[in-house]
C-alpha positions in Angstrom: 247.6 -88.4 -22.8 250.8 -89.5 -24.4 249.2 -89.9 -27.8 248.9 -86.2 -28.1 252.7 -86.0 -28.4 252.7 -88.0 -31.7 252.7 -85.0 -34.1 255.4 -83.2 -32.0 257.5 -86.3 -31.9 257.4 -86.8 -35.6 258.6 -83.2 -36.1 261.4 -83.8 -33.6 262.6 -86.8 -35.6 262.2 -85.1 -39.0 263.7 -81.8 -37.9 266.6 -83.1 -35.9 269.9 -81.3 -36.9 272.8 -83.2 -38.5 275.2 -84.4 -35.8 278.6 -85.9 -35.4 277.5 -89.5 -36.1 277.8 -90.0 -39.9 276.7 -93.5 -40.9 276.6 -94.2 -44.6 274.8 -97.2 -46.1 277.5 -99.2 -48.0 275.4 -102.3 -48.7 275.2 -101.8 -52.5 278.8 -100.5 -52.8 280.1 -103.5 -50.9 278.1 -106.1 -52.9 275.1 -106.7 -50.8 272.2 -106.6 -53.2 269.8 -109.4 -52.4 266.3 -108.4 -51.2 264.2 -110.1 -48.6 261.2 -112.0 -49.7 258.4 -111.9 -47.1 255.0 -112.5 -48.6 252.7 -110.0 -50.5 252.6 -106.3 -50.2 249.3 -106.3 -48.3 250.6 -108.5 -45.4 247.4 -110.5 -45.2 248.9 -112.9 -42.7 251.0 -112.3 -39.6 253.9 -114.4 -40.7 254.5 -112.0 -43.7 255.2 -109.1 -41.4 257.9 -110.4 -39.2 261.0 -110.2 -41.5 264.3 -112.0 -40.8 267.4 -111.6 -38.7 271.2 -111.8 -39.3 274.2 -113.3 -37.5 277.8 -112.0 -37.6 280.6 -114.6 -37.6 284.0 -115.4 -39.0 282.7 -118.2 -41.2 286.0 -118.9 -43.0 288.5 -118.4 -40.2 290.3 -115.5 -41.9 289.9 -113.1 -38.9 287.3 -110.7 -40.3 283.6 -110.5 -39.8 281.2 -112.2 -42.2 277.4 -111.9 -42.3 274.7 -114.6 -42.4 271.4 -113.1 -43.6 268.1 -114.9 -43.4 265.5 -114.7 -46.1 261.8 -115.4 -46.0 259.3 -117.1 -48.3 261.0 -119.0 -51.1 264.3 -117.0 -51.1 267.8 -118.3 -50.3 269.7 -117.1 -47.3 273.0 -115.4 -47.9 276.4 -115.9 -46.4 278.4 -112.7 -47.2 282.1 -113.3 -46.9 284.1 -110.2 -46.0 286.9 -109.4 -48.4 289.0 -107.8 -45.7 286.8 -104.7 -45.4 286.7 -104.1 -49.2 283.3 -105.7 -49.9 281.3 -108.9 -49.6 280.6 -111.9 -51.7 277.7 -114.3 -51.2 279.1 -117.8 -50.5 275.9 -119.4 -49.2 275.5 -121.8 -52.1 279.1 -122.8 -52.3 279.2 -123.3 -48.5 276.0 -125.4 -48.4 274.1 -122.9 -46.2 271.2 -121.4 -48.3 268.6 -122.6 -45.8 265.2 -124.0 -46.5 261.6 -123.0 -45.9 260.6 -119.6 -44.5 263.5 -118.3 -42.4 263.3 -116.1 -39.3 266.4 -115.7 -37.1 270.1 -116.5 -37.1 272.5 -117.4 -34.4 276.2 -118.0 -34.7 277.9 -120.1 -32.0 280.7 -122.7 -31.7 278.3 -125.2 -30.2 280.8 -128.2 -30.6 283.9 -126.3 -29.3 286.0 -127.1 -32.4 287.1 -123.5 -32.9 284.9 -122.4 -35.7 281.5 -120.7 -35.9 278.4 -122.8 -36.5 274.9 -121.5 -37.4 271.5 -122.1 -36.0 268.6 -120.8 -38.1 265.0 -120.5 -36.8 262.2 -120.9 -39.2 258.4 -121.0 -39.7 258.4 -124.7 -40.2 261.6 -126.4 -39.1 264.8 -125.0 -37.7 268.3 -125.7 -39.1 271.6 -126.4 -37.4 274.6 -125.9 -39.7 277.9 -127.4 -38.5 281.0 -125.6 -39.8 283.9 -127.8 -40.8 286.4 -125.0 -40.4 286.9 -124.6 -44.2 283.7 -122.5 -44.8 281.7 -125.6 -45.5 278.5 -126.2 -43.6 276.8 -129.5 -43.0 273.2 -129.9 -42.0 273.4 -131.4 -38.5 269.9 -130.7 -37.4 268.5 -134.2 -37.1 271.6 -135.7 -35.6 271.6 -132.9 -33.0 268.0 -133.5 -32.1 266.9 -130.0 -33.0 264.4 -130.6 -35.9 261.6 -128.6 -34.4 258.3 -128.6 -36.5 257.0 -125.3 -35.0 257.3 -121.6 -35.7 260.5 -120.5 -33.9 261.8 -116.9 -33.7 264.5 -115.9 -31.3 267.3 -118.1 -30.0 270.3 -117.7 -27.7 273.1 -119.9 -26.4 274.7 -119.9 -23.0 276.0 -122.3 -20.3 272.7 -122.7 -18.4 273.9 -125.6 -16.2 277.5 -124.5 -15.6 279.0 -127.6 -17.2 281.1 -125.7 -19.6 279.4 -126.0 -22.9 276.7 -124.0 -24.6 273.0 -124.8 -24.2 270.3 -123.5 -26.5 267.1 -121.6 -25.7 264.6 -121.3 -28.5 261.6 -118.9 -28.4 258.5 -120.1 -30.2 255.8 -117.8 -31.4 252.3 -119.1 -32.4 250.5 -122.0 -33.9 249.8 -120.6 -37.4 247.9 -122.3 -40.2 247.0 -120.0 -43.1 244.2 -122.3 -44.2 242.5 -121.8 -40.8 243.1 -118.0 -40.5 241.0 -115.5 -42.3 243.3 -113.0 -44.2 243.0 -109.4 -43.1 240.5 -110.8 -40.6 240.6 -108.2 -37.9 240.8 -104.4 -37.5 243.3 -101.9 -36.1 242.3 -98.2 -35.9 239.5 -98.8 -38.4 241.6 -100.6 -41.0 241.5 -104.3 -42.0 244.7 -106.0 -40.9 246.0 -109.5 -40.3 245.0 -111.5 -37.3 247.5 -112.1 -34.5 249.2 -112.7 -32.3 246.2 -112.4 -30.0 243.7 -114.9 -31.3 246.3 -117.5 -32.2 247.5 -120.2 -29.8 250.9 -119.2 -28.2 253.6 -121.8 -28.3 255.8 -122.8 -25.4 259.6 -122.1 -25.6 262.2 -124.8 -25.2 265.6 -125.2 -23.5 268.0 -127.8 -24.9 271.0 -129.0 -22.9 274.2 -129.6 -24.9 275.6 -133.0 -24.0 279.0 -132.2 -25.3 278.9 -134.8 -28.1 277.1 -132.7 -30.7 273.6 -133.5 -29.6 271.0 -131.7 -27.5 268.3 -132.9 -25.0 265.1 -131.1 -24.3 265.3 -130.2 -20.6 262.5 -127.6 -20.6 260.4 -129.2 -17.9 263.3 -130.5 -15.9 264.8 -127.0 -15.7 261.6 -125.5 -14.3 260.6 -123.7 -17.5 257.2 -123.9 -19.0 255.3 -124.0 -15.7 253.1 -121.1 -16.8 251.1 -120.0 -19.8 253.3 -119.5 -22.9 254.0 -116.1 -24.4 254.5 -115.1 -28.0 258.3 -115.2 -27.8 260.6 -113.1 -29.8 264.0 -111.9 -28.5 266.0 -114.0 -26.1 269.0 -113.0 -23.9 271.2 -115.1 -21.7 272.2 -112.6 -19.0 273.4 -112.6 -15.4 270.6 -110.3 -14.3 271.6 -110.4 -10.6 275.4 -110.8 -10.9 275.5 -114.0 -8.9 277.8 -115.8 -11.4 275.2 -117.9 -13.4 273.2 -117.0 -16.5 269.6 -116.1 -16.3 267.2 -115.9 -19.3 265.2 -113.0 -20.5 262.5 -113.4 -23.2 260.7 -110.5 -24.8 257.1 -111.6 -25.6 254.7 -110.0 -28.1 251.4 -108.8 -26.4 252.1 -110.9 -23.3 254.3 -110.3 -20.2 258.0 -110.7 -20.7 259.8 -113.6 -18.9 262.8 -113.3 -16.6 264.0 -116.8 -15.6 266.3 -116.7 -12.5 268.9 -119.5 -12.5 269.6 -121.2 -9.2 273.2 -122.0 -10.2 272.5 -125.6 -11.2 270.4 -125.0 -14.3 267.0 -124.8 -12.7 265.0 -121.7 -13.3 262.2 -119.7 -11.6 260.2 -117.1 -13.5 260.5 -113.8 -11.6 259.6 -111.2 -14.2 256.9 -109.6 -12.2 258.9 -109.6 -8.9 261.9 -108.1 -10.7 259.8 -105.4 -12.4 260.9 -106.5 -15.8 257.7 -108.1 -17.3 255.4 -105.1 -17.9 255.4 -101.4 -18.7 254.9 -98.7 -16.1 251.1 -98.9 -16.6 251.2 -102.5 -15.2 250.1 -103.9 -18.6 251.8 -106.2 -21.0 253.5 -104.5 -23.9 254.5 -105.9 -27.3 258.1 -107.0 -26.8 260.0 -107.4 -30.1 263.7 -106.9 -29.5 265.9 -106.8 -26.5 269.3 -105.3 -25.6 271.5 -105.6 -22.5 274.2 -103.1 -21.6 275.5 -100.9 -18.8 274.3 -97.6 -20.2 274.9 -95.6 -17.0 278.3 -97.1 -16.2 277.3 -98.1 -12.7 278.7 -101.6 -13.0 275.5 -103.6 -13.7 273.7 -104.4 -16.9 270.5 -102.7 -17.9 267.7 -103.9 -20.2 266.0 -102.3 -23.2 262.9 -103.8 -24.8 261.4 -102.5 -28.1 257.6 -102.3 -28.4 254.7 -101.4 -30.7 253.2 -98.1 -31.8 251.4 -96.1 -29.1 253.4 -97.9 -26.5 257.0 -97.0 -25.8 260.4 -98.7 -25.8 261.1 -99.7 -22.2 264.4 -99.1 -20.5 264.7 -101.1 -17.3 267.5 -99.7 -15.2 269.1 -102.3 -13.0 268.5 -101.4 -9.3 270.9 -104.1 -8.0 270.1 -107.4 -6.6 268.2 -108.5 -9.7 265.4 -105.9 -9.7 264.7 -103.2 -12.2 263.1 -99.8 -12.5 261.4 -98.4 -15.7 263.2 -95.2 -16.5 262.2 -95.0 -20.2 260.8 -91.4 -20.0 263.3 -90.0 -17.6 266.1 -91.3 -19.8 264.7 -89.7 -23.0 263.5 -92.8 -24.8 259.8 -93.0 -23.9 258.1 -90.2 -25.8 260.3 -90.4 -28.9 259.4 -94.0 -29.4 255.6 -93.7 -29.2 254.8 -93.3 -32.9 257.1 -96.1 -34.0 257.2 -99.9 -34.0 260.6 -101.0 -32.7 262.3 -104.2 -33.5 266.1 -104.7 -33.3 268.1 -102.9 -30.7 271.8 -102.8 -29.7 273.8 -100.9 -27.1 277.2 -99.9 -28.5 279.6 -97.0 -28.1 279.3 -95.6 -31.6 281.5 -92.5 -31.0 284.0 -94.1 -28.7 283.4 -91.6 -26.0 283.3 -94.2 -23.2 279.6 -94.7 -22.8 277.1 -96.9 -24.5 274.8 -95.4 -27.1 271.7 -97.1 -28.5 270.4 -98.0 -32.0 266.8 -99.1 -32.6 265.5 -100.5 -35.9 261.9 -99.4 -36.7 259.2 -100.4 -39.2 255.5 -100.9 -39.0 253.7 -104.2 -39.5 250.5 -102.9 -41.2 250.9 -101.4 -44.7 247.2 -100.3 -44.3 248.1 -97.5 -42.0 249.2 -95.3 -45.0 246.0 -93.4 -45.8 245.7 -89.8 -47.0 245.8 -87.4 -44.1 246.8 -90.0 -41.5 250.4 -88.9 -41.2 251.5 -92.4 -40.5 254.0 -94.4 -42.5 254.7 -98.1 -43.0 258.4 -97.5 -43.6 259.9 -95.6 -40.7 263.2 -93.9 -39.7 265.6 -95.9 -37.6 266.8 -94.3 -34.4 270.3 -93.6 -33.1 270.6 -92.2 -29.6 273.7 -90.6 -28.2 274.3 -91.2 -24.5 274.8 -88.0 -22.5 275.6 -89.0 -19.0 272.7 -91.5 -18.9 270.2 -89.4 -20.9 269.6 -90.3 -24.5 269.6 -87.7 -27.3 268.3 -88.5 -30.8 270.9 -88.2 -33.6 269.8 -87.6 -37.2 270.6 -90.5 -39.5 269.3 -89.0 -42.8 266.2 -89.3 -44.8 266.2 -93.0 -45.5 263.1 -94.9 -44.4 262.5 -98.7 -44.4 260.5 -101.4 -42.8 263.4 -102.5 -40.7 263.5 -105.5 -38.4 266.9 -107.0 -37.3 269.9 -104.9 -36.2 273.3 -106.3 -35.2 276.6 -104.4 -34.5 280.1 -105.3 -35.6 283.3 -103.7 -36.9 283.5 -104.9 -40.5 286.7 -103.1 -41.3 288.4 -103.3 -37.9 289.0 -99.6 -37.6 287.6 -99.4 -34.1 284.4 -97.7 -35.2 281.5 -100.1 -34.8 279.2 -100.5 -37.8 275.6 -101.8 -38.1 273.9 -104.4 -40.3 270.1 -103.9 -40.5 267.6 -106.2 -42.1 264.6 -104.8 -43.9 261.3 -106.5 -44.7 260.8 -107.0 -48.4 263.9 -105.0 -49.1 267.7 -105.1 -49.3 269.5 -105.0 -46.0 271.5 -101.9 -44.9 275.1 -101.9 -44.0 275.6 -98.7 -42.1 279.3 -97.9 -42.1 280.5 -95.8 -39.2 282.1 -92.6 -40.5 282.6 -91.0 -37.1 285.7 -88.9 -36.7 288.5 -91.1 -35.4 289.5 -88.6 -32.6 288.8 -91.0 -29.7 290.8 -94.0 -28.5 289.3 -97.5 -28.3 290.1 -101.1 -27.3 288.8 -104.3 -28.8 289.1 -107.7 -27.2 288.8 -111.2 -28.7 288.3 -113.5 -25.8 289.2 -117.2 -26.1 288.0 -119.6 -23.5 290.1 -122.4 -22.2 287.8 -125.4 -22.7 284.4 -126.0 -24.2 283.2 -122.4 -24.3 285.8 -121.1 -26.7 284.0 -117.9 -27.5 283.7 -117.0 -23.8 279.9 -116.6 -24.1 278.6 -115.2 -20.8 281.9 -113.5 -19.8 281.8 -110.1 -18.1 284.6 -107.6 -18.7 285.3 -104.5 -16.6 287.7 -101.8 -17.8 289.1 -98.9 -15.9 290.5 -96.1 -18.1 290.9 -92.4 -17.5 289.3 -92.7 -14.1 286.1 -94.3 -15.5 284.7 -97.8 -15.2 283.0 -99.6 -18.0 281.4 -103.0 -18.3 280.7 -105.3 -21.3 279.1 -108.7 -21.5 279.6 -111.4 -24.2 276.4 -112.6 -25.8 275.3 -115.3 -28.2 271.9 -114.1 -29.4 270.5 -110.6 -29.0 268.5 -107.8 -30.5 265.7 -109.1 -32.8 266.3 -112.6 -34.3 270.1 -112.1 -34.5 273.5 -112.2 -33.0 276.3 -109.7 -33.3 280.1 -109.4 -33.1 281.4 -111.6 -30.3 284.4 -109.3 -29.8 284.3 -106.9 -26.9 284.6 -103.2 -27.8 285.3 -100.2 -25.5 285.5 -96.6 -26.4 288.1 -94.8 -24.3 287.3 -91.2 -25.2 290.3 -88.9 -24.7 292.0 -91.4 -22.4 295.3 -92.5 -23.9 295.6 -95.8 -22.0 293.6 -98.8 -20.7 294.7 -98.9 -17.1 293.2 -102.1 -15.8 291.0 -104.9 -17.1 289.1 -107.6 -15.2 287.7 -110.6 -17.1 285.1 -112.7 -15.3 285.3 -115.9 -17.4 282.2 -118.2 -17.5 284.4 -120.9 -15.8 284.5 -118.7 -12.7 288.2 -117.6 -13.3 289.0 -114.0 -12.7 291.8 -112.7 -14.9 293.4 -109.3 -14.2 295.4 -107.4 -16.9 297.1 -104.0 -16.8 298.2 -101.4 -19.3 296.8 -103.1 -22.5 297.7 -101.7 -25.9 294.9 -99.4 -27.3 293.5 -98.6 -30.7 293.6 -102.2 -31.8 292.0 -105.6 -31.3 293.8 -107.8 -28.7 293.4 -111.6 -28.4 293.2 -112.7 -24.8 293.2 -116.4 -23.8 291.8 -117.6 -20.5 294.6 -117.9 -18.1 297.2 -116.8 -20.6 
């Protein structure tokens, strides 16, 4: 029955009035010109349709936010250095970080705890670990670290899985793909010849790697209780504390197979509880086509909620946290279900774009089959991206303009440090978009740069709770999110009309609780653990 809404939904998107969220694509103006190379226009094989991700990091240690962007077949990756909010310059070649092979995702993390941001790149053939020397020079540390994986990897995330203080690595793997063994355009979808996959291709098991603290990693997948079930076609990965018991669990969005929720027992051993927690399937009880994933407290009730993007004729799934580690599918009640039916969602981020003290939502859309564009079909390969304003826990679509693209990754970060969070969106076979936030600066805000005391210098896994103007908000610190990417590690709160940040609680990954009062607002504040 929901498919009958498709024509109405397209009208709702196209006819939405202009709103108070002006985002302007500044990519070209700010020197971002390189286009993604991802196979031929027909997309005869599944690998050609996936696109690439991006990671935000301070690569050169100058205090502002740079961009690492992943290219596909035969193209160099880019490391865009931020010229203090005035534009970007590609420094990948000079920094020794152009990548190799067919790139997929990007993750920035200080895995060796030396105070600078390193890079992990997932690829079709072999992943790459780049170690930053602190002077914007990256050395290939893949082999030494034990991370030269000869499989098709997609999403990745880091977090302290075993509570020993340093960052461990989870890598989602997709499918065993061999173009010589797969017939191009070898199956059909709605009467059109399209590529085969993922169903029909062998799914690959994911992997968890324990950081030994000396720059190397050990595969502890089996020892950690992972991989005891059939693998999925893994995409997005999140390290989250889904039940707020003080350790990091793992969530994996799987394409065409049930999603995984691995519950941590506090010692780095996991049990898969996706079905029991109601976070593995859609409301029909069937597997969806998980692409991207986002975690945020959209209803300001103190616990994190989960958003998973999916395929056309399905819907993007909002799992509201019911407490105690269980979830309820509220996608349609929250205003996200119907509007997403005609679209293929990929990247997704919760962020307070208008600084009104609740978390809004951005979703990057784009189809995977160019063949859908036929006369009279009304369907398009390039699609509009979606920005949703949060109105007391119900989402309202905001017009972003007439631009359409085959978008994939989406990460959020404040590139000019003005307190209004911007977006970087990757586009298949096209130039990425840098959506600069032009929202009126009539609300207050607070930004935090957390510095951990020991190995976990970026405070990955920290939970931050703010009380301001009689309202409570929560944010979590991630390392890996959305679709094949990682965003700004700084914590951002919109304060609305409140003129002060009354009280702040930081739950550090070490277990330390730090309380602060009366913080300065409308600026970024550095906070050291125990300082």
